[in-house]
Structures are given as C-alpha cells and as structure tokens.
N, C-alpha and C positions, 0 to 999 in steps of 0.2 A: 504493500500500499504506500503510495507516495503522494506528497501535496497537491502535485499536477493531476493526477487522477482525480483526487477530491475535488479540485477546480473544475476540473470537466462534468464531472456529476453536478455540481452545485449548477454549472451552466445550463446543461440540458433541463433540469428540474426548473431554472427560472424562465428559460424561452421556451420549453417543451417542444425542443424541435434540435434534433442533433445537426442539422445543416446550419439554424442559426445560431446554436451554441459553438460550433467550430469557428463561424466568422467572428464572433465575439472573442474566442480564444486564440484568433490569428493562427488556425492550424487547419490541416485539410479535414473533411468529413471522415475518411477511413481512418486518419490517425486517431482522432478523438473517439471513434468507435471503438477501435481496437484497445485502446488503454482502458475504457468502461469495462469491456469485456473482460481484459486482464484482472481488474479488479474484483468484478463479479464472481470469476473462477476461483480467485484467491479467497473469497468470503463465502464461497459455495451457495450463492444467493443471487437472484436477478434483482436488480434494482430498478427496471423499468418495464412497463409493459408496451412494448414495440409495436403490438398489433393494433394499438389506438391511435387515433389523430385527433389531435395532439397528443404528443407522448405523454403518458402519467406515470409518477412512482408507482410501485407495488407496494403492499403494506409495509412490508420489511424495508423497501427502499425508502418510504418516508422517515422511518427512525434512523436509518444511516445517514441520510441527507441531513436532517436534522444536526446530527452529531459533526456531521463533515463541516457544517457552517462555522459551529462553535470552535472546533479545531483550527480552521484557517484564519478565523478572527483571533484567536490566540497566537497563532504562528506571526502575525502581521504585529503583534505588540514588540516583537524583536527590534523590528525596524525601528519602533517609535523608540525604543529603549537608546539604541545607537544614536539617532537624532538628537534625543534631548542632551546627550553627553556632549555632542557638538555643539550644542545651542542652537539649532538649526530648525525651521519649519519649513519643510519641502513636500514633495508628493501630491497627491489629489486629495481634494477636500469636495464630498458631494452632499449639497446640501438641499434640503426640500422646505420650502416656503409655501405658507397658504396666500392664495392670490388677493387678498385683503389686507397684505402685510408688505407683499413684495414691492410693489411699485413706489411706495412710500418710506420704507427703510432701506432698501438694498443699494440703490443707485449711488448715494453717497459712501456707505460702507463700503462696497466693493473697490471703489477707485481708491480709498485710502488703504485698504487693505492690500490689495494687491502691490501698491507701491512700497508698501512696509515690507512684504514678504514675497520678492519677486520669485522666489523658487517654488513657490505653491501655484498649484494649478487647481482651480475651482470649477465646479460644474453645479450650477442652479437649476432646479426643476421646482415650476409652479404646480403645487397638486392640492386636494383636497385633505382635511385632516385624516381621513380613514386611509387614503392612499398613502399618506406619508407615513403613517404608523406601520403599515403592511410592508412598505419598502426598507424601513429602519429595520423590522424585525427579520427580513430577508437578506439584510445586509448589504442592499443596493445604495443605501444612503449612509451616511457617517453622522449627520444630526438633522434637525428639523427646527423649524421657527414657526411655533403654532400658538394658538390660544388655549389655555388651561385652566382648571385642571382638568386631566383626561382620566385618571384613576384607572390606568391600563397596566396590567401587569406585566412587568419586565422593563417598563418604561420608566425613565428617570426626567424629572423634570426641574429646570433652573430659572426661576422666574427672572424676568430682565425688566420689565417696566408695566405699568398700570395704564392703558389708554382708555379715556372717556368716549363715551358715544355722543354725538352730539347728532340734533335733529336739523336736516336741510328742509326749508319751509316755502312753498309756494306763496307768490305774493296774494294769491286768490284765497289762500287759506285764511280763516278766522285766526289760527294761532301765529301768523306774520305779525300780529298786532302785540303779541306777548314778548315780553323780555327774557323769560325764562319759562321751561315747560315742566310738568309732572306726566308720570307715567301715564296715569288716566288720561291725561287731554289728549294723547295720541291715539288712544285706542279706537276711536270711532273714525279718526280720519281715513283717506284714500291713502293706502301706506305702499310703497314700492318696495319690493323685497328681492334680496338675491334669490336663486333657484334652490331646489333642495341638493342637498350634499354639502353645503357650505355652512360650517359652524356659527358664523355670524347671523344666517338666518335665524337658526334655533335661540342664539342670545336674544335677539329682536323681538321674537316671539314670547319670549319668556319676560322680557322689559315690559312689554305693555298687555300681555296676555290677550294678544290680537287673535281674532278667530277669522281667518281669510275667507271671504265671502265674495262671490261674484253676484253682481245683480242681472237682472234680465235686460237692462236698459244700454245696450251698445258698449258694455266694458269688456274688456279683455284682460288675460294674464300674460305678463311678459316676463319669460325666463331667461335672466342673464345670470353670469358670474361675476360682472364689473361693477363696481363701486361707481365709476364714472359714468356709466350708461343710467343708474339709477338718479343721479343728480341732473343727468339732462332730461330725463324722463320728467321729473318735477318742473324743469323750467319750462318744458314744452306743454305739458298735459296737467299740472297742477297736482296737487295733494303734497305728499311729505315722503321723505326717505331719512334712514338712519344711516350716519357716516361714522366711521374711526376718525378720533380727534388729528391723527398723523396726516390723514389724507387732505385736511384743510390747511395746513400749515403755510401751503405756498399761495393761498387764495389772495385775489384782489380785493378791494375794499367794496367792490359792488357785488362780489359773491359772498363775502361774510356777512352783507345784510341779511342773506337767506339764512343764516346758522343760529340756532337757539341752543343755548347748554340746558342742562337739566337741574332741577334744583337739588339741594343736597338731601340723602346721598346719592351722589352722581352714580349712574350706571357707567361700569367699566368693564373692559375686557383683560385678563391678565396674559401678557404674552411672555411665552418661555422658550428658551433654549432646551431643546429635548433631544435624549440620546437612549440607546439601548444600556441596560445596567454594566454590560462587560463590553462597552465600545472601545474602539482603537483610536488612535490620532488625537489624544488628549490635549497634547501642546497646540495643535492647529483649532480645537473648539475652543478653547479656553482663550486663544488669541481674538478669535472672532466675538465671542462674549465680551471681550474688554473692548473691543472697538465699538461694538454697538452701545454700550454704557456710555462711552465717551461722547457719541454723538445724540443720544436720547436727551431732550428737555428735561433739567431737574425734577420739573413739578410732575414727570410722568413715573417719577421713581419711589413716590409713596402711594399708599392706598388709604391713608386717611381721610375720612368723610366721603369715602366710595364704596360702592356694593358692586362686588365682582359677578357679573352675570354669567350663569351656568348654560349648557347646552347638553343636548342628546346627540351621540354618534350616529 
C-alpha cells in the first residue's frame, strides 16, 4: 500500500470516474486503474463497483476510502512541519466562501494576502454552506468562511466578526419614513429574499418570522443568489430586502438613504473561519484569519447589544 495508491482511490471516489480521476492526478487511465487494482489485490477486497456508472465505492470501499483520506491528511502535516521550521507559507490554500460574504470581504483581503505571501497559491470557490461543509469533510477545501454557529460534528469554528443586518427600503414603502426599524415592522412588507440553499435566507426568515406568500394579483417569485440583485429589485419594483452590513460599506449617499438599521438588539450574523478538526495548513489558515481581522471594521468585532440570528441547513 502506498500514498500514491491512496491518492488515486480518493480521486476516483471524488470524481466517480476513472478517466476524470486520472486527468486530475495527471496520469493515464490505465496507470491509475492498475495501481488501484494492485491495492485491491493486496487488501483482498474490491473498493469500487465498476459495473455502475458513475462508479461508486463498495461497502468496504467506503470504509477504506474514509481512512485513506485521514492518512493522506496526516501525511501532509509533515510538509507543514517543515514549512514552519523554515518560517515560510507556501503551497496551495483552497478556500470556500458563501456568496453573501465573498464579494465584500475577499477582494481587499486577497490583494494584501498574496503580496505578503507570494509563494502561496490561493484557490477560492463560492458555494453554499452545505456544499462547503461537504467539501471540507472530503478534503477538497482547506477552510471555509461561513455564517455560524453550524453545530456540525467534526467541524471547528473560529469567529471572526459579527455583521449586522440592515434593511434596504424602497421610497414607496411606509418604512422609508422611519429612522430605525423593528423585526415586526418588516414582517408584513413585500420582502425580496435569496433563494433556497443560502443560509442568509433562513436567517432573514428567522429575523422577521416572515411567511412567504404569493398573492393572486400579478406577483411573482424571483429566485436569486445575489444580494446585489435583491437591492436592484427594491429600486425598480418597490418593497424591501435585508442586506449584510459589509455590502453597504461602499455605498454612495443616495444609496445610503435607503438603508435602515434595526433597533437594539441589532440582528447580526456571526462570520467564522471554519475547518475540520484535523485540518492541515495551519500556518496559512492562521495568516488568513489575521488578515481578515486587520481589515474588518472595529465595530464588527463585538457582539454586545446584538442578537445572532440562527438558521437551518
């Protein structure tokens, strides 16, 4: 049994295809298949059901693959130890970020981070919370930037900041005349929401106990994963939407005229750096955490007089 064989097995499990796994590992498909077959012969067990498409692990294969992922993850810690001795941060760092955080946090962070650590290669994916958790557990991501708490077994959360929710209100809404809002006041308004799968949707629904109803008078439901689209829908079609405060930091005065904060306790979401409990690349992840804390406004770093909004995965 070799680490290379385990890597090939994990690749097949990940891509559910011997051809795609070989491409990912930069080897020919016969080479990859031969190595997996050798491993199966040495173990005396078939790891994959090749009669099915896509390929799926056998019952014992699932157990072996789970252990293989742990073995490879632990083996990578040797490189981490050597890098720590040299005082360098290099290699790859794969990050998953939810779409309601990524465009407002990452552009400034990435520019500073890559200048400071030029030997580090960063790969960033925008995914839903559920997808990021899955990718972390599969070892495809090193860390995630998510709204927490998750209460997910095997996942560790390091809170970074507490971001208030604000209302973006149409001039046609009665709420436009108010300086600050309460949860109850937005419950009966026409509310533009993110589509299913986004954790912020659940937080907003919890915030106002909103029950989404469509009337029979020409209304429609618009499914989007973009905070900016929600704001535009309010501008054009009236109603209100809920935005994360980070998204309004660059607003012009005209746009800020539409923004209303909530009365105390302010509804907020906790944004955390999330990893598996046995994650590798601790130096790079800690460096990323420090850069985020350096750029986040000070008022975001306390949760006093704020209420963290939960959500359902």
